[in-house]
N, C-alpha and C positions, 0 to 999 in steps of 0.2 A: 406710460408710451405704449407697452409692447400689448395690452391688451387693446386700445385704439388701433394699432395697426391690424391685429387679428380680426376686430368686427370689418375696420374697411376691407380687407380680403375675402372675409365672408359674403359681403354685402355685392362684391365686384363678382366674385364664384357665382351666388344665386343670379343677379343679372345675366352673366354670362350664360350658363344653362338656360335660362328662358330662352336668349337670343337663339341658340344652338338649335332648340327645339323648333324654333319656325323654319329651318334650314329642312326639316323632314318632308318627304316627298307627300305623307300622306296625314290627314288631320288627326288619327288615331294615335300614329307611333308618336307625334308631337306633344301629345295630350298626355300618352305614358310618360314622356321624359319630363314633362312638369309636373305631373302627379308625383313623382317618383323625387323629385327635387324638391317638392314641399314639404312631402313625408320624410324624408332624410332630414331636413333644415329642421323641422318640428321635433324629430327623434335627438336631434345633437343640440337644441337651443341651450341645455343646460351646461355642455361639456367645455372645460376650460386648460386651460394651460398645455401641456404637451398634447393631451389627449385631442384638444382642438387643433393644434398645427399639424397633428398627425389627419384628422378628419379633414382639413383642407386640403392637406396633398392629395388623399386621396380623390378629392372631389375636383380638383384640379387635372387629375389624371383622367377622370372620366366625363371632364369637358373633352379631351382631346378623343376619346373614345366614342361618344357622342357626334363629335365634328366627321370622326373619320366614318361612322356609320350611316350618319347623314349623306356624305359625299357617294357612298357607295351604293346605297339605296336610290339615289338620285338617278344614277347611271343605270342601274339595273331598271329601272322602272321605265327608264325612258325607252326601253325596247316592249316594242309592242305585244312581243310574244309573251309577258310575263304578266300572270294571271292575278297576284297576290297584291292588287292594288289597295286595298284596303286598307 
């Protein structure tokens, strides 16, 4: 059961990171989050047990960081004086 629960959490984390990537105000930043997500999941595909739980906790923290970054950048880019919109 534990392995099944970890797999469920991993799938949910992957989906959530992709959802958050769509909240970024530019396509480049969203694409970066998606590429980084794919790369990290591929790198950790064979991780098991406690190491997997730790990787999931780190990923869940990254969701919150990405969400906060997307929110902040959306507010910043709403200012017409900002030139770094790419």
